[in-house]
N, CA, C, O and the ligand as a Tripos MOL2 file, in Angstrom:
@<TRIPOS>MOLECULE
protein
  257   255    65     0     0
PROTEIN
NO_CHARGES

@<TRIPOS>ATOM
      1 N           6.8300  155.7450   62.7170 N.3       1 MET1
      2 CA          7.4110  155.2750   63.9780 C.3       1 MET1
      3 C           6.8350  156.2020   65.0930 C.2       1 MET1
      4 O           6.7960  157.4200   64.9180 O.2       1 MET1
      5 N           6.3960  155.6280   66.2230 N.am      2 LYS2
      6 CA          5.7610  156.3470   67.3180 C.3       2 LYS2
      7 C           6.9540  156.9200   68.2220 C.2       2 LYS2
      8 O           7.8810  156.2040   68.6000 O.2       2 LYS2
      9 N           6.8530  158.1240   68.4960 N.am      3 ASP3
     10 CA          7.8450  158.8620   69.3030 C.3       3 ASP3
     11 C           7.6080  158.5550   70.7300 C.2       3 ASP3
     12 O           6.4660  158.5670   71.1880 O.2       3 ASP3
     13 N           8.6630  158.2760   71.4600 N.am      4 ALA4
     14 CA          8.5030  158.0000   72.9580 C.3       4 ALA4
     15 C           7.8780  159.0660   73.7210 C.2       4 ALA4
     16 O           7.1740  158.8320   74.7030 O.2       4 ALA4
     17 N           8.1440  160.3330   73.2470 N.am      5 ASN5
     18 CA          7.6260  161.5290   74.0000 C.3       5 ASN5
     19 C           6.1230  161.6070   73.9090 C.2       5 ASN5
     20 O           5.5310  162.2690   74.7630 O.2       5 ASN5
     21 N           5.4420  160.9890   72.9460 N.am      6 SER6
     22 CA          4.0260  161.0750   72.8190 C.3       6 SER6
     23 C           3.3170  160.3240   73.8770 C.2       6 SER6
     24 O           2.1110  160.4920   74.0560 O.2       6 SER6
     25 N           4.0210  159.4980   74.5860 N.am      7 ASP7
     26 CA          3.2740  158.7660   75.6270 C.3       7 ASP7
     27 C           3.2860  159.6070   76.9460 C.2       7 ASP7
     28 O           2.6810  159.1980   77.9360 O.2       7 ASP7
     29 N           3.9220  160.6870   76.9520 N.am      8 ILE8
     30 CA          3.9450  161.5920   78.2300 C.3       8 ILE8
     31 C           2.4730  162.1090   78.2890 C.2       8 ILE8
     32 O           1.8880  162.5630   77.3060 O.2       8 ILE8
     33 N           1.9380  161.9990   79.5180 N.am      9 SER9
     34 CA          0.5540  162.6820   79.6190 C.3       9 SER9
     35 C           0.6350  163.9040   80.2830 C.2       9 SER9
     36 O           1.7070  164.2180   80.8000 O.2       9 SER9
     37 N          -0.3220  164.6350   80.3500 N.am     10 GLY10
     38 CA         -0.3080  165.9920   81.1540 C.3      10 GLY10
     39 C          -0.0520  167.1870   80.2750 C.2      10 GLY10
     40 O           0.1040  167.0410   79.0630 O.2      10 GLY10
     41 N          -0.0090  168.2760   80.8130 N.am     11 LYS11
     42 CA          0.2240  169.5720   80.0120 C.3      11 LYS11
     43 C           1.5670  169.6350   79.5510 C.2      11 LYS11
     44 O           2.5300  169.2660   80.2240 O.2      11 LYS11
     45 N           1.6290  170.0980   78.4150 N.am     12 SER12
     46 CA          3.0660  170.3290   77.7420 C.3      12 SER12
     47 C           3.3820  171.8670   77.7880 C.2      12 SER12
     48 O           2.5170  172.7110   77.5530 O.2      12 SER12
     49 N           4.5420  172.1400   78.0740 N.am     13 ALA13
     50 CA          4.9370  173.5890   78.0190 C.3      13 ALA13
     51 C           5.0820  174.1070   76.6310 C.2      13 ALA13
     52 O           5.3650  175.2840   76.4080 O.2      13 ALA13
     53 N           4.8840  173.2120   75.6930 N.am     14 HIS14
     54 CA          5.1090  173.7940   74.2960 C.3      14 HIS14
     55 C           3.9780  173.0800   73.5550 C.2      14 HIS14
     56 O           3.6050  171.9450   73.8520 O.2      14 HIS14
     57 N           3.4160  173.8750   72.4960 N.am     15 PRO15
     58 CA          2.2110  173.2870   71.8680 C.3      15 PRO15
     59 C           2.4250  172.0180   71.1360 C.2      15 PRO15
     60 O           1.4590  171.3040   70.8670 O.2      15 PRO15
     61 N           3.7660  171.6540   70.7600 N.am     16 ASN16
     62 CA          4.0560  170.3750   70.0990 C.3      16 ASN16
     63 C           4.3700  169.4740   71.2940 C.2      16 ASN16
     64 O           5.3470  169.7200   72.0010 O.2      16 ASN16
     65 N           3.5420  168.4070   71.5410 N.am     17 PRO17
     66 CA          3.9220  167.5290   72.7230 C.3      17 PRO17
     67 C           4.9850  166.5880   72.3940 C.2      17 PRO17
     68 O           5.5210  165.9530   73.3030 O.2      17 PRO17
     69 N           5.3760  166.4230   71.0560 N.am     18 ARG18
     70 CA          6.5370  165.5010   70.9160 C.3      18 ARG18
     71 C           7.9250  166.1480   71.1350 C.2      18 ARG18
     72 O           8.9740  165.5040   71.1060 O.2      18 ARG18
     73 N           7.8360  167.5150   71.3630 N.am     19 ARG19
     74 CA          9.0660  168.2260   71.5580 C.3      19 ARG19
     75 C           9.3280  168.2870   73.0150 C.2      19 ARG19
     76 O           8.6580  169.0440   73.7180 O.2      19 ARG19
     77 N          10.2830  167.5200   73.5280 N.am     20 ALA20
     78 CA         10.5280  167.5380   74.8780 C.3      20 ALA20
     79 C          10.9500  168.8890   75.4200 C.2      20 ALA20
     80 O          11.7760  169.4780   74.7240 O.2      20 ALA20
     81 N          10.5550  169.4800   76.4990 N.am     21 THR21
     82 CA         11.0040  170.7910   76.9210 C.3      21 THR21
     83 C          12.3970  170.6290   77.5670 C.2      21 THR21
     84 O          12.7070  169.7780   78.4020 O.2      21 THR21
     85 N          13.1450  171.5430   77.0660 N.am     22 VAL22
     86 CA         14.6420  171.6260   77.4150 C.3      22 VAL22
     87 C          14.9030  173.0260   77.9100 C.2      22 VAL22
     88 O          14.6530  174.0240   77.2350 O.2      22 VAL22
     89 N          15.4290  173.0490   79.1460 N.am     23 MET23
     90 CA         15.8200  174.3610   79.7880 C.3      23 MET23
     91 C          17.1040  174.9810   79.4900 C.2      23 MET23
     92 O          17.2860  176.1980   79.5170 O.2      23 MET23
     93 N          18.0430  174.0590   79.1890 N.am     24 HIS24
     94 CA         19.4040  174.4840   78.9490 C.3      24 HIS24
     95 C          19.9540  173.6660   77.8480 C.2      24 HIS24
     96 O          19.6100  172.4890   77.7410 O.2      24 HIS24
     97 N          20.8490  174.2500   76.9630 N.am     25 CYS25
     98 CA         21.5630  173.4950   75.9810 C.3      25 CYS25
     99 C          22.4530  172.4330   76.6110 C.2      25 CYS25
    100 O          23.2610  172.7890   77.4690 O.2      25 CYS25
    101 N          22.3560  171.0220   76.2140 N.am     26 PRO26
    102 CA         23.3040  170.1240   76.8700 C.3      26 PRO26
    103 C          24.7450  170.3150   76.5910 C.2      26 PRO26
    104 O          25.6030  169.7550   77.2730 O.2      26 PRO26
    105 N          25.0020  171.0370   75.6750 N.am     27 TYR27
    106 CA         26.3400  171.1200   75.1880 C.3      27 TYR27
    107 C          27.0520  172.3570   75.6300 C.2      27 TYR27
    108 O          28.2540  172.2960   75.8890 O.2      27 TYR27
    109 N          26.3400  173.5540   75.7400 N.am     28 CYS28
    110 CA         27.0750  174.7910   76.2950 C.3      28 CYS28
    111 C          26.3070  175.3830   77.4520 C.2      28 CYS28
    112 O          26.7040  176.4180   77.9870 O.2      28 CYS28
    113 N          25.2420  174.7680   77.8430 N.am     29 ALA29
    114 CA         24.3850  175.2330   79.0050 C.3      29 ALA29
    115 C          23.6220  176.6250   78.7150 C.2      29 ALA29
    116 O          23.1120  177.2580   79.6390 O.2      29 ALA29
    117 N          23.5840  176.9900   77.5980 N.am     30 SER30
    118 CA         22.9740  178.1840   77.1380 C.3      30 SER30
    119 C          21.4650  178.1230   77.3420 C.2      30 SER30
    120 O          20.9430  177.0350   77.0990 O.2      30 SER30
    121 N          20.6650  179.1410   77.7590 N.am     31 GLU31
    122 CA         19.2660  179.0910   77.6430 C.3      31 GLU31
    123 C          18.7170  179.8060   76.3710 C.2      31 GLU31
    124 O          17.5310  180.1270   76.2990 O.2      31 GLU31
    125 N          19.5540  180.0330   75.4310 N.am     32 ASN32
    126 CA         19.1780  180.6740   74.2640 C.3      32 ASN32
    127 C          18.7350  179.5810   73.1490 C.2      32 ASN32
    128 O          19.3250  179.3920   72.0850 O.2      32 ASN32
    129 N          17.5490  178.8820   73.6190 N.am     33 LEU33
    130 CA         17.1230  177.7160   72.8370 C.3      33 LEU33
    131 C          15.9620  178.1900   72.0650 C.2      33 LEU33
    132 O          15.2370  179.0830   72.5040 O.2      33 LEU33
    133 N          15.7520  177.5860   70.8640 N.am     34 TRP34
    134 CA         14.6280  177.8020   70.0760 C.3      34 TRP34
    135 C          14.1100  176.6240   69.3330 C.2      34 TRP34
    136 O          14.9280  175.8540   68.8300 O.2      34 TRP34
    137 N          12.8420  176.4070   69.2130 N.am     35 PRO35
    138 CA         12.3970  175.2770   68.4060 C.3      35 PRO35
    139 C          12.8740  175.2870   67.1560 C.2      35 PRO35
    140 O          12.7850  176.3420   66.5270 O.2      35 PRO35
    141 N          13.4390  174.1960   66.5750 N.am     36 ASP36
    142 CA         13.8670  174.2000   65.2800 C.3      36 ASP36
    143 C          12.7910  173.9570   64.2260 C.2      36 ASP36
    144 O          12.1470  172.9080   64.2740 O.2      36 ASP36
    145 N          12.5480  174.9110   63.2290 N.am     37 PRO37
    146 CA         11.4650  174.7800   62.4740 C.3      37 PRO37
    147 C          11.4300  173.6820   61.4230 C.2      37 PRO37
    148 O          10.3820  173.3950   60.8430 O.2      37 PRO37
    149 N          12.5620  173.0840   61.1880 N.am     38 GLU38
    150 CA         12.8720  172.0450   60.2210 C.3      38 GLU38
    151 C          12.2720  170.6930   60.7030 C.2      38 GLU38
    152 O          11.8490  169.8900   59.8710 O.2      38 GLU38
    153 N          12.2340  170.4600   61.8900 N.am     39 THR39
    154 CA         11.8060  169.2540   62.4940 C.3      39 THR39
    155 C          10.7830  169.2680   63.6320 C.2      39 THR39
    156 O          10.5690  170.2900   64.2830 O.2      39 THR39
    157 N          10.1790  168.1480   63.8470 N.am     40 ASP40
    158 CA          9.0230  167.9850   64.9370 C.3      40 ASP40
    159 C           9.5390  168.3730   66.2510 C.2      40 ASP40
    160 O           8.9300  169.1190   67.0170 O.2      40 ASP40
    161 N          10.8160  167.7820   66.5170 N.am     41 ASN41
    162 CA         11.0300  167.7060   68.0100 C.3      41 ASN41
    163 C          12.5420  168.2910   68.2660 C.2      41 ASN41
    164 O          13.0630  168.0420   69.3530 O.2      41 ASN41
    165 N          13.1720  168.9680   67.4100 N.am     42 ALA42
    166 CA         14.5480  169.4130   67.6410 C.3      42 ALA42
    167 C          14.5810  170.8790   68.2950 C.2      42 ALA42
    168 O          13.5780  171.5920   68.2650 O.2      42 ALA42
    169 N          15.6140  171.2340   68.8060 N.am     43 TRP43
    170 CA         15.8650  172.4650   69.3710 C.3      43 TRP43
    171 C          17.1070  173.0510   68.7190 C.2      43 TRP43
    172 O          18.0070  172.2730   68.4050 O.2      43 TRP43
    173 N          17.2420  174.4160   68.4770 N.am     44 GLU44
    174 CA         18.4670  174.8490   67.9940 C.3      44 GLU44
    175 C          18.9040  175.7670   69.1290 C.2      44 GLU44
    176 O          18.0950  176.5180   69.6740 O.2      44 GLU44
    177 N          20.2530  175.7010   69.5010 N.am     45 CYS45
    178 CA         20.9740  176.6270   70.2970 C.3      45 CYS45
    179 C          21.5810  177.7910   69.5680 C.2      45 CYS45
    180 O          22.3740  177.5860   68.6490 O.2      45 CYS45
    181 N          21.2600  178.9490   69.9190 N.am     46 ARG46
    182 CA         21.6630  180.0770   69.0640 C.3      46 ARG46
    183 C          23.0080  180.6120   69.6330 C.2      46 ARG46
    184 O          23.5720  181.5900   69.1440 O.2      46 ARG46
    185 N          23.4940  179.9060   70.7080 N.am     47 ASP47
    186 CA         24.8890  180.3780   71.1500 C.3      47 ASP47
    187 C          25.9430  179.3790   70.6030 C.2      47 ASP47
    188 O          26.9390  179.8880   70.0900 O.2      47 ASP47
    189 N          25.8640  178.1010   70.6420 N.am     48 CYS48
    190 CA         26.6890  177.2080   69.9980 C.3      48 CYS48
    191 C          26.3360  176.6310   68.7060 C.2      48 CYS48
    192 O          27.0690  175.8170   68.1440 O.2      48 CYS48
    193 N          25.1970  177.0480   68.2120 N.am     49 ARG49
    194 CA         24.7220  176.7560   66.7790 C.3      49 ARG49
    195 C          24.4490  175.1830   66.6510 C.2      49 ARG49
    196 O          24.3120  174.7070   65.5240 O.2      49 ARG49
    197 N          24.3790  174.4940   67.6110 N.am     50 ARG50
    198 CA         23.9760  173.0580   67.5700 C.3      50 ARG50
    199 C          22.4660  172.8800   67.4860 C.2      50 ARG50
    200 O          21.7120  173.6760   68.0460 O.2      50 ARG50
    201 N          22.0400  171.8750   66.8150 N.am     51 VAL51
    202 CA         20.6600  171.5550   66.5830 C.3      51 VAL51
    203 C          20.5430  170.1690   67.3090 C.2      51 VAL51
    204 O          21.2760  169.2700   66.8980 O.2      51 VAL51
    205 N          19.7440  169.9310   68.2830 N.am     52 PHE52
    206 CA         19.5760  168.5900   68.9340 C.3      52 PHE52
    207 C          18.1690  168.3200   69.3530 C.2      52 PHE52
    208 O          17.3280  169.2180   69.3950 O.2      52 PHE52
    209 N          17.8980  166.9910   69.6840 N.am     53 SER53
    210 CA         16.6800  166.7360   70.2790 C.3      53 SER53
    211 C          16.9240  165.8800   71.5930 C.2      53 SER53
    212 O          17.9680  165.2700   71.8250 O.2      53 SER53
    213 N          15.8470  165.9210   72.3920 N.am     54 VAL54
    214 CA         15.9950  165.1340   73.6110 C.3      54 VAL54
    215 C          14.8220  164.0170   73.5650 C.2      54 VAL54
    216 O          13.6400  164.2850   73.3460 O.2      54 VAL54
    217 N          15.3030  162.8160   73.7880 N.am     55 LYS55
    218 CA         14.2830  161.7090   73.7700 C.3      55 LYS55
    219 C          14.2120  161.1020   75.1570 C.2      55 LYS55
    220 O          15.2250  160.7440   75.7590 O.2      55 LYS55
    221 N          12.9540  160.9930   75.6610 N.am     56 LEU56
    222 CA         12.5790  160.2560   76.9070 C.3      56 LEU56
    223 C          12.5200  158.8110   76.7630 C.2      56 LEU56
    224 O          11.6510  158.2890   76.0650 O.2      56 LEU56
    225 N          13.4290  158.1150   77.4080 N.am     57 HIS57
    226 CA         13.2960  156.5790   77.1590 C.3      57 HIS57
    227 C          12.4830  155.8520   78.2440 C.2      57 HIS57
    228 O          12.4860  154.6230   78.3210 O.2      57 HIS57
    229 N          11.7560  156.6760   79.1170 N.am     58 GLY58
    230 CA         10.8910  155.9950   80.1440 C.3      58 GLY58
    231 C          11.2330  156.5740   81.3960 C.2      58 GLY58
    232 O          11.9700  157.5540   81.5030 O.2      58 GLY58
    233 N          10.6650  155.9310   82.4070 N.am     59 GLN59
    234 CA         10.8760  156.2570   83.8840 C.3      59 GLN59
    235 C          11.3750  155.0760   84.6120 C.2      59 GLN59
    236 O          11.0750  153.9480   84.2210 O.2      59 GLN59
    237 N          12.1100  155.2630   85.6340 N.am     60 LEU60
    238 CA         12.4320  154.2790   86.6850 C.3      60 LEU60
    239 C          11.3290  153.9120   87.4950 C.2      60 LEU60
    240 O          10.5120  154.7680   87.8340 O.2      60 LEU60
    241 N          11.2090  152.6000   87.8760 N.am     61 PRO61
    242 CA         10.0980  152.3270   88.8440 C.3      61 PRO61
    243 C          10.2730  152.8790   89.9990 C.2      61 PRO61
    244 O          11.4090  153.2130   90.3360 O.2      61 PRO61
    245 N           9.1770  153.0810   90.8300 N.am     62 ARG62
    246 CA          9.2360  153.6820   92.2130 C.3      62 ARG62
    247 C          10.1380  152.9260   93.1100 C.2      62 ARG62
    248 O          10.2450  151.7100   92.9500 O.2      62 ARG62
    249 N          10.7950  153.5360   94.0370 N.am     63 GLY63
    250 CA         11.5600  152.8780   95.0400 C.3      63 GLY63
    251 C          13.0340  152.4850   94.6380 C.2      63 GLY63
    252 O          13.7400  151.7480   95.3270 O.2      63 GLY63
    253 N          13.4000  153.0340   93.5000 N.am     64 VAL64
    254 CA         14.8230  152.7230   93.1530 C.3      64 VAL64
    255 C          15.5320  153.9310   93.5510 C.2      64 VAL64
    256 O          16.7510  154.0100   93.3990 O.2      64 VAL64
    257 ZN         24.5900  175.3860   73.0560 Zn       65 ZN65
@<TRIPOS>BOND
     1     1     2 1
     2     2     3 1
     3     3     4 2
     4     3     5 am
     5     5     6 1
     6     6     7 1
     7     7     8 2
     8     7     9 am
     9     9    10 1
    10    10    11 1
    11    11    12 2
    12    11    13 am
    13    13    14 1
    14    14    15 1
    15    15    16 2
    16    15    17 am
    17    17    18 1
    18    18    19 1
    19    19    20 2
    20    19    21 am
    21    21    22 1
    22    22    23 1
    23    23    24 2
    24    23    25 am
    25    25    26 1
    26    26    27 1
    27    27    28 2
    28    27    29 am
    29    29    30 1
    30    30    31 1
    31    31    32 2
    32    31    33 am
    33    33    34 1
    34    34    35 1
    35    35    36 2
    36    35    37 am
    37    37    38 1
    38    38    39 1
    39    39    40 2
    40    39    41 am
    41    41    42 1
    42    42    43 1
    43    43    44 2
    44    43    45 am
    45    45    46 1
    46    46    47 1
    47    47    48 2
    48    47    49 am
    49    49    50 1
    50    50    51 1
    51    51    52 2
    52    51    53 am
    53    53    54 1
    54    54    55 1
    55    55    56 2
    56    55    57 am
    57    57    58 1
    58    58    59 1
    59    59    60 2
    60    59    61 am
    61    61    62 1
    62    62    63 1
    63    63    64 2
    64    63    65 am
    65    65    66 1
    66    66    67 1
    67    67    68 2
    68    67    69 am
    69    69    70 1
    70    70    71 1
    71    71    72 2
    72    71    73 am
    73    73    74 1
    74    74    75 1
    75    75    76 2
    76    75    77 am
    77    77    78 1
    78    78    79 1
    79    79    80 2
    80    79    81 am
    81    81    82 1
    82    82    83 1
    83    83    84 2
    84    83    85 am
    85    85    86 1
    86    86    87 1
    87    87    88 2
    88    87    89 am
    89    89    90 1
    90    90    91 1
    91    91    92 2
    92    91    93 am
    93    93    94 1
    94    94    95 1
    95    95    96 2
    96    95    97 am
    97    97    98 1
    98    98    99 1
    99    99   100 2
   100    99   101 am
   101   101   102 1
   102   102   103 1
   103   103   104 2
   104   103   105 am
   105   105   106 1
   106   106   107 1
   107   107   108 2
   108   107   109 am
   109   109   110 1
   110   110   111 1
   111   111   112 2
   112   111   113 am
   113   113   114 1
   114   114   115 1
   115   115   116 2
   116   115   117 am
   117   117   118 1
   118   118   119 1
   119   119   120 2
   120   119   121 am
   121   121   122 1
   122   122   123 1
   123   123   124 2
   124   123   125 am
   125   125   126 1
   126   126   127 1
   127   127   128 2
   128   127   129 am
   129   129   130 1
   130   130   131 1
   131   131   132 2
   132   131   133 am
   133   133   134 1
   134   134   135 1
   135   135   136 2
   136   135   137 am
   137   137   138 1
   138   138   139 1
   139   139   140 2
   140   139   141 am
   141   141   142 1
   142   142   143 1
   143   143   144 2
   144   143   145 am
   145   145   146 1
   146   146   147 1
   147   147   148 2
   148   147   149 am
   149   149   150 1
   150   150   151 1
   151   151   152 2
   152   151   153 am
   153   153   154 1
   154   154   155 1
   155   155   156 2
   156   155   157 am
   157   157   158 1
   158   158   159 1
   159   159   160 2
   160   159   161 am
   161   161   162 1
   162   162   163 1
   163   163   164 2
   164   163   165 am
   165   165   166 1
   166   166   167 1
   167   167   168 2
   168   167   169 am
   169   169   170 1
   170   170   171 1
   171   171   172 2
   172   171   173 am
   173   173   174 1
   174   174   175 1
   175   175   176 2
   176   175   177 am
   177   177   178 1
   178   178   179 1
   179   179   180 2
   180   179   181 am
   181   181   182 1
   182   182   183 1
   183   183   184 2
   184   183   185 am
   185   185   186 1
   186   186   187 1
   187   187   188 2
   188   187   189 am
   189   189   190 1
   190   190   191 1
   191   191   192 2
   192   191   193 am
   193   193   194 1
   194   194   195 1
   195   195   196 2
   196   195   197 am
   197   197   198 1
   198   198   199 1
   199   199   200 2
   200   199   201 am
   201   201   202 1
   202   202   203 1
   203   203   204 2
   204   203   205 am
   205   205   206 1
   206   206   207 1
   207   207   208 2
   208   207   209 am
   209   209   210 1
   210   210   211 1
   211   211   212 2
   212   211   213 am
   213   213   214 1
   214   214   215 1
   215   215   216 2
   216   215   217 am
   217   217   218 1
   218   218   219 1
   219   219   220 2
   220   219   221 am
   221   221   222 1
   222   222   223 1
   223   223   224 2
   224   223   225 am
   225   225   226 1
   226   226   227 1
   227   227   228 2
   228   227   229 am
   229   229   230 1
   230   230   231 1
   231   231   232 2
   232   231   233 am
   233   233   234 1
   234   234   235 1
   235   235   236 2
   236   235   237 am
   237   237   238 1
   238   238   239 1
   239   239   240 2
   240   239   241 am
   241   241   242 1
   242   242   243 1
   243   243   244 2
   244   243   245 am
   245   245   246 1
   246   246   247 1
   247   247   248 2
   248   247   249 am
   249   249   250 1
   250   250   251 1
   251   251   252 2
   252   251   253 am
   253   253   254 1
   254   254   255 1
   255   255   256 2
@<TRIPOS>SUBSTRUCTURE
     1 MET1         2 RESIDUE 1 A MET
     2 LYS2         6 RESIDUE 1 A LYS
     3 ASP3        10 RESIDUE 1 A ASP
     4 ALA4        14 RESIDUE 1 A ALA
     5 ASN5        18 RESIDUE 1 A ASN
     6 SER6        22 RESIDUE 1 A SER
     7 ASP7        26 RESIDUE 1 A ASP
     8 ILE8        30 RESIDUE 1 A ILE
     9 SER9        34 RESIDUE 1 A SER
    10 GLY10       38 RESIDUE 1 A GLY
    11 LYS11       42 RESIDUE 1 A LYS
    12 SER12       46 RESIDUE 1 A SER
    13 ALA13       50 RESIDUE 1 A ALA
    14 HIS14       54 RESIDUE 1 A HIS
    15 PRO15       58 RESIDUE 1 A PRO
    16 ASN16       62 RESIDUE 1 A ASN
    17 PRO17       66 RESIDUE 1 A PRO
    18 ARG18       70 RESIDUE 1 A ARG
    19 ARG19       74 RESIDUE 1 A ARG
    20 ALA20       78 RESIDUE 1 A ALA
    21 THR21       82 RESIDUE 1 A THR
    22 VAL22       86 RESIDUE 1 A VAL
    23 MET23       90 RESIDUE 1 A MET
    24 HIS24       94 RESIDUE 1 A HIS
    25 CYS25       98 RESIDUE 1 A CYS
    26 PRO26      102 RESIDUE 1 A PRO
    27 TYR27      106 RESIDUE 1 A TYR
    28 CYS28      110 RESIDUE 1 A CYS
    29 ALA29      114 RESIDUE 1 A ALA
    30 SER30      118 RESIDUE 1 A SER
    31 GLU31      122 RESIDUE 1 A GLU
    32 ASN32      126 RESIDUE 1 A ASN
    33 LEU33      130 RESIDUE 1 A LEU
    34 TRP34      134 RESIDUE 1 A TRP
    35 PRO35      138 RESIDUE 1 A PRO
    36 ASP36      142 RESIDUE 1 A ASP
    37 PRO37      146 RESIDUE 1 A PRO
    38 GLU38      150 RESIDUE 1 A GLU
    39 THR39      154 RESIDUE 1 A THR
    40 ASP40      158 RESIDUE 1 A ASP
    41 ASN41      162 RESIDUE 1 A ASN
    42 ALA42      166 RESIDUE 1 A ALA
    43 TRP43      170 RESIDUE 1 A TRP
    44 GLU44      174 RESIDUE 1 A GLU
    45 CYS45      178 RESIDUE 1 A CYS
    46 ARG46      182 RESIDUE 1 A ARG
    47 ASP47      186 RESIDUE 1 A ASP
    48 CYS48      190 RESIDUE 1 A CYS
    49 ARG49      194 RESIDUE 1 A ARG
    50 ARG50      198 RESIDUE 1 A ARG
    51 VAL51      202 RESIDUE 1 A VAL
    52 PHE52      206 RESIDUE 1 A PHE
    53 SER53      210 RESIDUE 1 A SER
    54 VAL54      214 RESIDUE 1 A VAL
    55 LYS55      218 RESIDUE 1 A LYS
    56 LEU56      222 RESIDUE 1 A LEU
    57 HIS57      226 RESIDUE 1 A HIS
    58 GLY58      230 RESIDUE 1 A GLY
    59 GLN59      234 RESIDUE 1 A GLN
    60 LEU60      238 RESIDUE 1 A LEU
    61 PRO61      242 RESIDUE 1 A PRO
    62 ARG62      246 RESIDUE 1 A ARG
    63 GLY63      250 RESIDUE 1 A GLY
    64 VAL64      254 RESIDUE 1 A VAL
    65 ZN65       257 GROUP 0 **** ****
């Protein structure tokens, strides 16, 4: 299955382009985030111990 994040062009902040860059944990807002070694695109929050991934579903058209 093709990952939606693979369609994003441009430079990625992370060497794995399928892993969307996340600045804060969506659950506890911690910045203590690390790439999850078990998966291609997940992050682990070392404060609340959650493992999650962020999926880009697309962009709104201009002018909205
Ligand atoms: Zn967290």
